[in-house]
ChimeraX commands (.cxc) that place a marker at each C-alpha (Angstrom):
marker #1 position 0.00,0.00,0.00 radius 0.5
marker #1 position 1.36,3.40,-0.99 radius 0.5
marker #1 position 0.41,6.86,0.24 radius 0.5
marker #1 position 1.32,10.50,-0.17 radius 0.5
marker #1 position 1.03,11.80,3.38 radius 0.5
marker #1 position 3.72,11.61,6.03 radius 0.5
marker #1 position 2.98,11.21,9.72 radius 0.5
marker #1 position 4.50,9.68,12.80 radius 0.5
marker #1 position 2.33,6.57,12.91 radius 0.5
marker #1 position 1.63,6.14,9.21 radius 0.5
marker #1 position 4.36,3.55,8.83 radius 0.5
marker #1 position 1.99,1.12,10.59 radius 0.5
marker #1 position -0.45,1.51,7.69 radius 0.5
marker #1 position 1.46,1.83,4.42 radius 0.5
marker #1 position 4.41,0.10,2.77 radius 0.5
marker #1 position 5.91,3.31,1.44 radius 0.5
marker #1 position 5.25,7.02,1.13 radius 0.5
marker #1 position 5.55,8.17,-2.48 radius 0.5
marker #1 position 4.89,11.89,-2.63 radius 0.5
marker #1 position 5.77,14.29,-5.46 radius 0.5
marker #1 position 3.67,14.67,-8.60 radius 0.5
marker #1 position 5.07,15.47,-12.05 radius 0.5
marker #1 position 2.08,17.06,-13.71 radius 0.5
marker #1 position 3.24,20.65,-14.08 radius 0.5
marker #1 position 6.94,20.41,-14.98 radius 0.5
marker #1 position 9.77,18.21,-16.21 radius 0.5
marker #1 position 11.78,15.73,-14.15 radius 0.5
marker #1 position 14.26,18.30,-12.90 radius 0.5
marker #1 position 11.82,21.07,-11.99 radius 0.5
marker #1 position 8.92,19.21,-10.37 radius 0.5
marker #1 position 9.26,19.70,-6.58 radius 0.5
marker #1 position 12.83,18.38,-6.80 radius 0.5
marker #1 position 14.14,19.72,-3.50 radius 0.5
marker #1 position 11.10,18.52,-1.57 radius 0.5
marker #1 position 11.44,15.03,-3.04 radius 0.5
marker #1 position 15.06,14.81,-1.95 radius 0.5
marker #1 position 14.42,16.19,1.52 radius 0.5
marker #1 position 11.86,13.40,1.92 radius 0.5
marker #1 position 14.63,10.82,1.48 radius 0.5
marker #1 position 16.26,11.99,4.72 radius 0.5
marker #1 position 12.92,11.67,6.50 radius 0.5
marker #1 position 12.42,8.14,5.15 radius 0.5
marker #1 position 15.89,7.06,6.24 radius 0.5
marker #1 position 15.46,8.44,9.78 radius 0.5
marker #1 position 12.17,6.57,10.09 radius 0.5
marker #1 position 13.43,3.28,8.62 radius 0.5
marker #1 position 11.15,3.60,5.58 radius 0.5
marker #1 position 12.10,2.66,2.01 radius 0.5
marker #1 position 13.38,5.50,-0.17 radius 0.5
marker #1 position 10.92,6.57,-2.88 radius 0.5
marker #1 position 11.41,9.62,-5.13 radius 0.5
marker #1 position 7.78,10.23,-6.06 radius 0.5
marker #1 position 5.97,10.16,-9.40 radius 0.5
marker #1 position 7.62,10.95,-12.73 radius 0.5
marker #1 position 5.68,11.28,-15.95 radius 0.5
marker #1 position 7.15,10.28,-19.30 radius 0.5
marker #1 position 5.77,12.47,-22.09 radius 0.5
marker #1 position 6.21,12.27,-25.84 radius 0.5
marker #1 position 9.05,14.81,-25.49 radius 0.5
marker #1 position 10.95,13.20,-22.57 radius 0.5
marker #1 position 14.68,13.04,-23.33 radius 0.5
marker #1 position 17.20,10.28,-22.62 radius 0.5
marker #1 position 19.24,12.90,-20.72 radius 0.5
marker #1 position 16.34,13.46,-18.30 radius 0.5
marker #1 position 15.98,9.70,-17.78 radius 0.5
marker #1 position 19.71,9.36,-17.00 radius 0.5
marker #1 position 19.36,12.26,-14.54 radius 0.5
marker #1 position 16.46,10.52,-12.78 radius 0.5
marker #1 position 18.20,7.15,-12.63 radius 0.5
marker #1 position 21.34,8.67,-11.11 radius 0.5
marker #1 position 19.23,10.21,-8.31 radius 0.5
marker #1 position 17.48,6.86,-7.82 radius 0.5
marker #1 position 20.83,5.09,-7.50 radius 0.5
marker #1 position 22.29,7.79,-5.24 radius 0.5
marker #1 position 19.45,7.56,-2.72 radius 0.5
marker #1 position 18.77,3.85,-3.38 radius 0.5
marker #1 position 15.18,4.95,-3.94 radius 0.5
marker #1 position 12.49,3.70,-6.28 radius 0.5
marker #1 position 9.84,5.86,-7.95 radius 0.5
marker #1 position 6.53,5.66,-9.79 radius 0.5
marker #1 position 6.95,5.94,-13.56 radius 0.5
marker #1 position 3.82,7.16,-15.34 radius 0.5
marker #1 position 3.18,6.75,-19.06 radius 0.5
marker #1 position 0.67,5.32,-21.54 radius 0.5
marker #1 position 0.65,3.52,-24.88 radius 0.5
marker #1 position 0.01,6.69,-26.87 radius 0.5
marker #1 position 3.06,8.37,-25.32 radius 0.5
marker #1 position 5.23,5.30,-25.89 radius 0.5
marker #1 position 4.31,5.29,-29.58 radius 0.5
marker #1 position 4.88,9.03,-29.95 radius 0.5
marker #1 position 8.28,9.29,-28.23 radius 0.5
marker #1 position 11.10,8.34,-30.59 radius 0.5
marker #1 position 13.33,7.52,-27.60 radius 0.5
marker #1 position 11.05,4.88,-26.05 radius 0.5
marker #1 position 13.31,1.86,-26.69 radius 0.5
marker #1 position 16.39,3.69,-25.44 radius 0.5
marker #1 position 14.52,5.00,-22.38 radius 0.5
marker #1 position 13.50,1.48,-21.33 radius 0.5
marker #1 position 17.04,0.20,-21.98 radius 0.5
marker #1 position 18.37,2.91,-19.63 radius 0.5
marker #1 position 15.76,2.11,-16.97 radius 0.5
marker #1 position 16.65,-1.58,-17.11 radius 0.5
marker #1 position 20.43,-1.02,-16.95 radius 0.5
marker #1 position 20.29,1.35,-13.97 radius 0.5
marker #1 position 17.68,-0.63,-12.01 radius 0.5
marker #1 position 19.61,-3.88,-12.48 radius 0.5
marker #1 position 22.69,-2.22,-10.98 radius 0.5
marker #1 position 20.81,-0.45,-8.15 radius 0.5
marker #1 position 18.90,-3.52,-7.00 radius 0.5
marker #1 position 22.14,-5.52,-7.02 radius 0.5
marker #1 position 23.73,-2.83,-4.78 radius 0.5
marker #1 position 26.58,-2.36,-7.25 radius 0.5
marker #1 position 27.38,1.29,-6.57 radius 0.5
marker #1 position 29.95,2.33,-3.97 radius 0.5
marker #1 position 29.11,4.83,-1.23 radius 0.5
marker #1 position 31.37,7.38,-2.92 radius 0.5
marker #1 position 29.48,6.97,-6.20 radius 0.5
marker #1 position 26.12,7.23,-4.43 radius 0.5
marker #1 position 27.19,10.39,-2.65 radius 0.5
marker #1 position 28.16,12.02,-5.96 radius 0.5
marker #1 position 24.86,10.98,-7.54 radius 0.5
marker #1 position 22.86,12.57,-4.73 radius 0.5
marker #1 position 24.03,15.98,-5.97 radius 0.5
marker #1 position 21.26,17.10,-8.37 radius 0.5
marker #1 position 23.79,19.22,-10.28 radius 0.5
marker #1 position 25.72,16.17,-11.47 radius 0.5
marker #1 position 25.08,14.07,-14.58 radius 0.5
marker #1 position 25.99,10.42,-15.14 radius 0.5
marker #1 position 25.78,7.78,-17.87 radius 0.5
marker #1 position 25.73,4.03,-17.26 radius 0.5
marker #1 position 26.53,1.69,-20.16 radius 0.5
marker #1 position 27.04,-2.05,-20.52 radius 0.5
marker #1 position 30.47,-3.32,-21.62 radius 0.5
marker #1 position 31.31,-6.24,-23.90 radius 0.5
marker #1 position 32.84,-8.07,-20.92 radius 0.5
marker #1 position 29.52,-8.15,-19.06 radius 0.5
marker #1 position 30.29,-5.26,-16.74 radius 0.5
marker #1 position 29.13,-1.67,-16.58 radius 0.5
marker #1 position 30.86,1.65,-17.13 radius 0.5
marker #1 position 29.74,4.55,-14.93 radius 0.5
marker #1 position 30.77,7.88,-16.34 radius 0.5
marker #1 position 30.21,11.32,-14.89 radius 0.5
marker #1 position 29.47,13.85,-17.61 radius 0.5
marker #1 position 29.54,17.62,-17.37 radius 0.5
marker #1 position 26.68,19.58,-18.86 radius 0.5
marker #1 position 26.81,23.30,-19.60 radius 0.5
marker #1 position 23.62,25.07,-20.66 radius 0.5
marker #1 position 22.93,28.36,-22.43 radius 0.5
marker #1 position 19.86,30.23,-23.70 radius 0.5
marker #1 position 20.59,32.34,-26.77 radius 0.5
marker #1 position 17.79,34.88,-27.07 radius 0.5
marker #1 position 16.78,37.04,-30.01 radius 0.5
marker #1 position 18.23,40.47,-29.34 radius 0.5
marker #1 position 17.62,43.99,-30.61 radius 0.5
marker #1 position 21.06,45.03,-31.83 radius 0.5
marker #1 position 22.57,48.19,-30.44 radius 0.5
marker #1 position 25.41,50.02,-32.24 radius 0.5
marker #1 position 28.60,47.99,-31.84 radius 0.5
marker #1 position 26.89,45.29,-29.75 radius 0.5
marker #1 position 27.67,41.64,-30.64 radius 0.5
marker #1 position 24.66,39.37,-31.03 radius 0.5
marker #1 position 26.37,36.08,-30.14 radius 0.5
marker #1 position 26.09,34.41,-26.73 radius 0.5
marker #1 position 28.96,32.94,-24.73 radius 0.5
marker #1 position 29.15,29.70,-22.74 radius 0.5
marker #1 position 32.08,28.85,-20.45 radius 0.5
marker #1 position 32.93,25.19,-19.89 radius 0.5
marker #1 position 35.67,22.97,-18.48 radius 0.5
marker #1 position 36.92,19.60,-19.72 radius 0.5
marker #1 position 38.44,17.39,-17.01 radius 0.5
marker #1 position 38.45,14.18,-19.06 radius 0.5
marker #1 position 41.41,14.61,-21.39 radius 0.5
marker #1 position 41.29,15.52,-25.07 radius 0.5
marker #1 position 37.93,14.40,-26.46 radius 0.5
marker #1 position 35.08,15.27,-28.81 radius 0.5
marker #1 position 32.13,17.05,-27.21 radius 0.5
marker #1 position 28.40,16.56,-27.62 radius 0.5
marker #1 position 26.10,19.46,-28.45 radius 0.5
marker #1 position 22.31,19.79,-28.35 radius 0.5
marker #1 position 20.60,22.81,-29.93 radius 0.5
marker #1 position 16.82,23.29,-29.70 radius 0.5
marker #1 position 14.72,25.96,-31.44 radius 0.5
marker #1 position 12.09,27.51,-29.14 radius 0.5
marker #1 position 9.27,29.82,-30.33 radius 0.5
marker #1 position 11.03,30.40,-33.65 radius 0.5
marker #1 position 12.72,28.80,-36.63 radius 0.5
marker #1 position 16.49,29.23,-36.45 radius 0.5
marker #1 position 19.10,29.14,-39.22 radius 0.5
marker #1 position 22.65,30.35,-40.01 radius 0.5
marker #1 position 23.87,28.54,-36.91 radius 0.5
marker #1 position 27.47,29.42,-36.10 radius 0.5
marker #1 position 29.42,27.75,-33.29 radius 0.5
marker #1 position 32.96,28.69,-32.32 radius 0.5
marker #1 position 35.27,27.15,-29.73 radius 0.5
marker #1 position 37.96,29.36,-28.19 radius 0.5
marker #1 position 37.73,31.79,-31.13 radius 0.5
marker #1 position 39.52,29.51,-33.57 radius 0.5
marker #1 position 37.55,26.27,-34.12 radius 0.5
marker #1 position 34.37,27.04,-36.03 radius 0.5
marker #1 position 31.33,25.07,-37.16 radius 0.5
marker #1 position 28.69,26.42,-39.53 radius 0.5
marker #1 position 25.46,24.43,-39.66 radius 0.5
marker #1 position 23.67,25.01,-42.99 radius 0.5
marker #1 position 20.20,23.88,-41.88 radius 0.5
marker #1 position 16.94,25.40,-40.70 radius 0.5
marker #1 position 15.69,24.16,-37.35 radius 0.5
marker #1 position 11.92,24.50,-37.20 radius 0.5
marker #1 position 10.29,25.56,-33.94 radius 0.5
marker #1 position 10.59,22.63,-31.53 radius 0.5
marker #1 position 13.23,20.79,-33.55 radius 0.5
marker #1 position 16.55,19.75,-32.03 radius 0.5
marker #1 position 19.99,19.41,-33.59 radius 0.5
marker #1 position 22.07,16.77,-31.82 radius 0.5
marker #1 position 25.82,16.34,-32.37 radius 0.5
marker #1 position 27.18,13.26,-30.58 radius 0.5
marker #1 position 30.74,12.56,-29.47 radius 0.5
marker #1 position 30.94,9.84,-32.15 radius 0.5
marker #1 position 30.34,12.42,-34.88 radius 0.5
marker #1 position 26.69,11.67,-35.67 radius 0.5
marker #1 position 24.64,14.77,-36.49 radius 0.5
marker #1 position 20.85,14.52,-36.66 radius 0.5
marker #1 position 17.78,16.74,-36.53 radius 0.5
marker #1 position 14.86,15.48,-34.43 radius 0.5
marker #1 position 11.30,16.75,-34.06 radius 0.5
marker #1 position 9.86,17.63,-30.65 radius 0.5
marker #1 position 8.96,13.96,-30.05 radius 0.5
marker #1 position 12.49,12.73,-30.86 radius 0.5
marker #1 position 11.69,11.23,-34.24 radius 0.5
marker #1 position 14.45,11.63,-36.82 radius 0.5
marker #1 position 13.75,14.44,-39.28 radius 0.5
marker #1 position 17.01,14.15,-41.21 radius 0.5
marker #1 position 20.72,13.40,-40.79 radius 0.5
marker #1 position 23.15,16.28,-41.35 radius 0.5
marker #1 position 26.61,16.19,-42.91 radius 0.5
marker #1 position 29.01,18.61,-41.20 radius 0.5
marker #1 position 32.67,19.28,-41.86 radius 0.5
marker #1 position 35.06,19.15,-38.91 radius 0.5
marker #1 position 32.91,16.77,-36.83 radius 0.5
marker #1 position 33.67,15.30,-34.36 radius 0.5
marker #1 position 35.37,18.39,-32.95 radius 0.5
marker #1 position 37.85,17.59,-30.17 radius 0.5
marker #1 position 38.69,19.88,-27.27 radius 0.5
marker #1 position 41.76,19.65,-25.06 radius 0.5
marker #1 position 41.67,19.33,-21.28 radius 0.5
marker #1 position 41.01,22.60,-19.47 radius 0.5
marker #1 position 38.67,25.56,-19.80 radius 0.5
marker #1 position 36.96,26.51,-23.05 radius 0.5
marker #1 position 34.67,29.23,-24.35 radius 0.5
marker #1 position 31.89,28.48,-26.83 radius 0.5
marker #1 position 30.20,31.28,-28.77 radius 0.5
marker #1 position 26.85,30.72,-30.48 radius 0.5
marker #1 position 24.92,32.78,-32.99 radius 0.5
marker #1 position 21.97,32.18,-35.31 radius 0.5
marker #1 position 19.19,33.92,-37.23 radius 0.5
marker #1 position 15.55,33.84,-36.10 radius 0.5
marker #1 position 12.42,33.64,-38.28 radius 0.5
marker #1 position 8.69,33.08,-37.68 radius 0.5
marker #1 position 9.16,34.23,-34.11 radius 0.5
marker #1 position 6.56,33.83,-31.38 radius 0.5
marker #1 position 6.42,35.00,-27.76 radius 0.5
marker #1 position 9.96,34.25,-26.50 radius 0.5
marker #1 position 12.21,33.19,-29.39 radius 0.5
marker #1 position 15.45,31.55,-28.32 radius 0.5
marker #1 position 17.85,28.70,-28.95 radius 0.5
marker #1 position 18.63,26.33,-26.07 radius 0.5
marker #1 position 22.18,24.98,-26.15 radius 0.5
marker #1 position 23.63,22.16,-24.07 radius 0.5
marker #1 position 27.34,21.28,-24.27 radius 0.5
marker #1 position 28.34,17.90,-22.81 radius 0.5
marker #1 position 31.85,16.64,-22.07 radius 0.5
marker #1 position 32.73,13.31,-20.52 radius 0.5
marker #1 position 34.64,12.64,-17.33 radius 0.5
marker #1 position 36.60,9.54,-16.42 radius 0.5
marker #1 position 34.95,6.14,-16.75 radius 0.5
marker #1 position 34.63,3.82,-13.73 radius 0.5
marker #1 position 34.18,0.13,-14.49 radius 0.5
marker #1 position 31.69,-1.80,-12.35 radius 0.5
marker #1 position 31.71,-5.58,-12.42 radius 0.5
marker #1 position 28.14,-6.79,-12.72 radius 0.5
marker #1 position 29.16,-10.37,-11.86 radius 0.5
marker #1 position 31.51,-10.04,-8.84 radius 0.5
marker link #1:1,2 radius 0.2
marker link #1:2,3 radius 0.2
marker link #1:3,4 radius 0.2
marker link #1:4,5 radius 0.2
marker link #1:5,6 radius 0.2
marker link #1:6,7 radius 0.2
marker link #1:7,8 radius 0.2
marker link #1:8,9 radius 0.2
marker link #1:9,10 radius 0.2
marker link #1:10,11 radius 0.2
marker link #1:11,12 radius 0.2
marker link #1:12,13 radius 0.2
marker link #1:13,14 radius 0.2
marker link #1:14,15 radius 0.2
marker link #1:15,16 radius 0.2
marker link #1:16,17 radius 0.2
marker link #1:17,18 radius 0.2
marker link #1:18,19 radius 0.2
marker link #1:19,20 radius 0.2
marker link #1:20,21 radius 0.2
marker link #1:21,22 radius 0.2
marker link #1:22,23 radius 0.2
marker link #1:23,24 radius 0.2
marker link #1:24,25 radius 0.2
marker link #1:25,26 radius 0.2
marker link #1:26,27 radius 0.2
marker link #1:27,28 radius 0.2
marker link #1:28,29 radius 0.2
marker link #1:29,30 radius 0.2
marker link #1:30,31 radius 0.2
marker link #1:31,32 radius 0.2
marker link #1:32,33 radius 0.2
marker link #1:33,34 radius 0.2
marker link #1:34,35 radius 0.2
marker link #1:35,36 radius 0.2
marker link #1:36,37 radius 0.2
marker link #1:37,38 radius 0.2
marker link #1:38,39 radius 0.2
marker link #1:39,40 radius 0.2
marker link #1:40,41 radius 0.2
marker link #1:41,42 radius 0.2
marker link #1:42,43 radius 0.2
marker link #1:43,44 radius 0.2
marker link #1:44,45 radius 0.2
marker link #1:45,46 radius 0.2
marker link #1:46,47 radius 0.2
marker link #1:47,48 radius 0.2
marker link #1:48,49 radius 0.2
marker link #1:49,50 radius 0.2
marker link #1:50,51 radius 0.2
marker link #1:51,52 radius 0.2
marker link #1:52,53 radius 0.2
marker link #1:53,54 radius 0.2
marker link #1:54,55 radius 0.2
marker link #1:55,56 radius 0.2
marker link #1:56,57 radius 0.2
marker link #1:57,58 radius 0.2
marker link #1:58,59 radius 0.2
marker link #1:59,60 radius 0.2
marker link #1:60,61 radius 0.2
marker link #1:61,62 radius 0.2
marker link #1:62,63 radius 0.2
marker link #1:63,64 radius 0.2
marker link #1:64,65 radius 0.2
marker link #1:65,66 radius 0.2
marker link #1:66,67 radius 0.2
marker link #1:67,68 radius 0.2
marker link #1:68,69 radius 0.2
marker link #1:69,70 radius 0.2
marker link #1:70,71 radius 0.2
marker link #1:71,72 radius 0.2
marker link #1:72,73 radius 0.2
marker link #1:73,74 radius 0.2
marker link #1:74,75 radius 0.2
marker link #1:75,76 radius 0.2
marker link #1:76,77 radius 0.2
marker link #1:77,78 radius 0.2
marker link #1:78,79 radius 0.2
marker link #1:79,80 radius 0.2
marker link #1:80,81 radius 0.2
marker link #1:81,82 radius 0.2
marker link #1:82,83 radius 0.2
marker link #1:83,84 radius 0.2
marker link #1:84,85 radius 0.2
marker link #1:85,86 radius 0.2
marker link #1:86,87 radius 0.2
marker link #1:87,88 radius 0.2
marker link #1:88,89 radius 0.2
marker link #1:89,90 radius 0.2
marker link #1:90,91 radius 0.2
marker link #1:91,92 radius 0.2
marker link #1:92,93 radius 0.2
marker link #1:93,94 radius 0.2
marker link #1:94,95 radius 0.2
marker link #1:95,96 radius 0.2
marker link #1:96,97 radius 0.2
marker link #1:97,98 radius 0.2
marker link #1:98,99 radius 0.2
marker link #1:99,100 radius 0.2
marker link #1:100,101 radius 0.2
marker link #1:101,102 radius 0.2
marker link #1:102,103 radius 0.2
marker link #1:103,104 radius 0.2
marker link #1:104,105 radius 0.2
marker link #1:105,106 radius 0.2
marker link #1:106,107 radius 0.2
marker link #1:107,108 radius 0.2
marker link #1:108,109 radius 0.2
marker link #1:109,110 radius 0.2
marker link #1:110,111 radius 0.2
marker link #1:111,112 radius 0.2
marker link #1:112,113 radius 0.2
marker link #1:113,114 radius 0.2
marker link #1:114,115 radius 0.2
marker link #1:115,116 radius 0.2
marker link #1:116,117 radius 0.2
marker link #1:117,118 radius 0.2
marker link #1:118,119 radius 0.2
marker link #1:119,120 radius 0.2
marker link #1:120,121 radius 0.2
marker link #1:121,122 radius 0.2
marker link #1:122,123 radius 0.2
marker link #1:123,124 radius 0.2
marker link #1:124,125 radius 0.2
marker link #1:125,126 radius 0.2
marker link #1:126,127 radius 0.2
marker link #1:127,128 radius 0.2
marker link #1:128,129 radius 0.2
marker link #1:129,130 radius 0.2
marker link #1:130,131 radius 0.2
marker link #1:131,132 radius 0.2
marker link #1:132,133 radius 0.2
marker link #1:133,134 radius 0.2
marker link #1:134,135 radius 0.2
marker link #1:135,136 radius 0.2
marker link #1:136,137 radius 0.2
marker link #1:137,138 radius 0.2
marker link #1:138,139 radius 0.2
marker link #1:139,140 radius 0.2
marker link #1:140,141 radius 0.2
marker link #1:141,142 radius 0.2
marker link #1:142,143 radius 0.2
marker link #1:143,144 radius 0.2
marker link #1:144,145 radius 0.2
marker link #1:145,146 radius 0.2
marker link #1:146,147 radius 0.2
marker link #1:147,148 radius 0.2
marker link #1:148,149 radius 0.2
marker link #1:149,150 radius 0.2
marker link #1:150,151 radius 0.2
marker link #1:151,152 radius 0.2
marker link #1:152,153 radius 0.2
marker link #1:153,154 radius 0.2
marker link #1:154,155 radius 0.2
marker link #1:155,156 radius 0.2
marker link #1:156,157 radius 0.2
marker link #1:157,158 radius 0.2
marker link #1:158,159 radius 0.2
marker link #1:159,160 radius 0.2
marker link #1:160,161 radius 0.2
marker link #1:161,162 radius 0.2
marker link #1:162,163 radius 0.2
marker link #1:163,164 radius 0.2
marker link #1:164,165 radius 0.2
marker link #1:165,166 radius 0.2
marker link #1:166,167 radius 0.2
marker link #1:167,168 radius 0.2
marker link #1:168,169 radius 0.2
marker link #1:169,170 radius 0.2
marker link #1:170,171 radius 0.2
marker link #1:171,172 radius 0.2
marker link #1:172,173 radius 0.2
marker link #1:173,174 radius 0.2
marker link #1:174,175 radius 0.2
marker link #1:175,176 radius 0.2
marker link #1:176,177 radius 0.2
marker link #1:177,178 radius 0.2
marker link #1:178,179 radius 0.2
marker link #1:179,180 radius 0.2
marker link #1:180,181 radius 0.2
marker link #1:181,182 radius 0.2
marker link #1:182,183 radius 0.2
marker link #1:183,184 radius 0.2
marker link #1:184,185 radius 0.2
marker link #1:185,186 radius 0.2
marker link #1:186,187 radius 0.2
marker link #1:187,188 radius 0.2
marker link #1:188,189 radius 0.2
marker link #1:189,190 radius 0.2
marker link #1:190,191 radius 0.2
marker link #1:191,192 radius 0.2
marker link #1:192,193 radius 0.2
marker link #1:193,194 radius 0.2
marker link #1:194,195 radius 0.2
marker link #1:195,196 radius 0.2
marker link #1:196,197 radius 0.2
marker link #1:197,198 radius 0.2
marker link #1:198,199 radius 0.2
marker link #1:199,200 radius 0.2
marker link #1:200,201 radius 0.2
marker link #1:201,202 radius 0.2
marker link #1:202,203 radius 0.2
marker link #1:203,204 radius 0.2
marker link #1:204,205 radius 0.2
marker link #1:205,206 radius 0.2
marker link #1:206,207 radius 0.2
marker link #1:207,208 radius 0.2
marker link #1:208,209 radius 0.2
marker link #1:209,210 radius 0.2
marker link #1:210,211 radius 0.2
marker link #1:211,212 radius 0.2
marker link #1:212,213 radius 0.2
marker link #1:213,214 radius 0.2
marker link #1:214,215 radius 0.2
marker link #1:215,216 radius 0.2
marker link #1:216,217 radius 0.2
marker link #1:217,218 radius 0.2
marker link #1:218,219 radius 0.2
marker link #1:219,220 radius 0.2
marker link #1:220,221 radius 0.2
marker link #1:221,222 radius 0.2
marker link #1:222,223 radius 0.2
marker link #1:223,224 radius 0.2
marker link #1:224,225 radius 0.2
marker link #1:225,226 radius 0.2
marker link #1:226,227 radius 0.2
marker link #1:227,228 radius 0.2
marker link #1:228,229 radius 0.2
marker link #1:229,230 radius 0.2
marker link #1:230,231 radius 0.2
marker link #1:231,232 radius 0.2
marker link #1:232,233 radius 0.2
marker link #1:233,234 radius 0.2
marker link #1:234,235 radius 0.2
marker link #1:235,236 radius 0.2
marker link #1:236,237 radius 0.2
marker link #1:237,238 radius 0.2
marker link #1:238,239 radius 0.2
marker link #1:239,240 radius 0.2
marker link #1:240,241 radius 0.2
marker link #1:241,242 radius 0.2
marker link #1:242,243 radius 0.2
marker link #1:243,244 radius 0.2
marker link #1:244,245 radius 0.2
marker link #1:245,246 radius 0.2
marker link #1:246,247 radius 0.2
marker link #1:247,248 radius 0.2
marker link #1:248,249 radius 0.2
marker link #1:249,250 radius 0.2
marker link #1:250,251 radius 0.2
marker link #1:251,252 radius 0.2
marker link #1:252,253 radius 0.2
marker link #1:253,254 radius 0.2
marker link #1:254,255 radius 0.2
marker link #1:255,256 radius 0.2
marker link #1:256,257 radius 0.2
marker link #1:257,258 radius 0.2
marker link #1:258,259 radius 0.2
marker link #1:259,260 radius 0.2
marker link #1:260,261 radius 0.2
marker link #1:261,262 radius 0.2
marker link #1:262,263 radius 0.2
marker link #1:263,264 radius 0.2
marker link #1:264,265 radius 0.2
marker link #1:265,266 radius 0.2
marker link #1:266,267 radius 0.2
marker link #1:267,268 radius 0.2
marker link #1:268,269 radius 0.2
marker link #1:269,270 radius 0.2
marker link #1:270,271 radius 0.2
marker link #1:271,272 radius 0.2
marker link #1:272,273 radius 0.2
marker link #1:273,274 radius 0.2
marker link #1:274,275 radius 0.2
marker link #1:275,276 radius 0.2
marker link #1:276,277 radius 0.2
marker link #1:277,278 radius 0.2
marker link #1:278,279 radius 0.2
marker link #1:279,280 radius 0.2
marker link #1:280,281 radius 0.2
view
């Protein structure tokens, strides 16, 4: 029996308290701090850790699922996962989302994470990826995500229109991943520059709601707002590697068919060191 009210004697009545609804925001914005504070309460009262309810929509990303699963592993806490057949058919990431859920839950239920790893995953500002290896083990990798909103600006005399994003690579020389999403506008003439000397021009038009995704392996694709492939893109100079240390990314684009708050959302991802976990100790 589950419930959503906490009280001193309620543990006599229910198996778990599972409070925190997802209906008004995404995984990371929906009562996050309250959910995590609850975990301390559960632990003090010898109750199982539960993170609350999370709703998968047609636009849910694999990055959000990885974020959720890292918190689940960090607190050794389950959660209620809400979806429906229509959503599963609409979301182009459905197979990958369930693969991620299965990989993380297998590891969590087998108590495979160290206390140091769990402590790092309890920090909601961290990001992790967990992947199976050919040897039957798992690789846990902390990744570093840097986010930027590039808004449509009214140009003043001498004012640059580009936006700047500072980042740091602690994982050695490597290619980065980049996610660009058009919001309330179509965007084109995308120009990305790293440290004022490595440049990428993206000769495509991103329709409102579409996302351009550049992976560390060099794949470049455009997706619609439900993560279905619109088209692959051929770009010169990809994958683009960055050295260890601090870097500055500048971003610029043109806006068309603008609505209320036209902007481009940018997420730069670099990988940290990989930690191998033996799934069959």
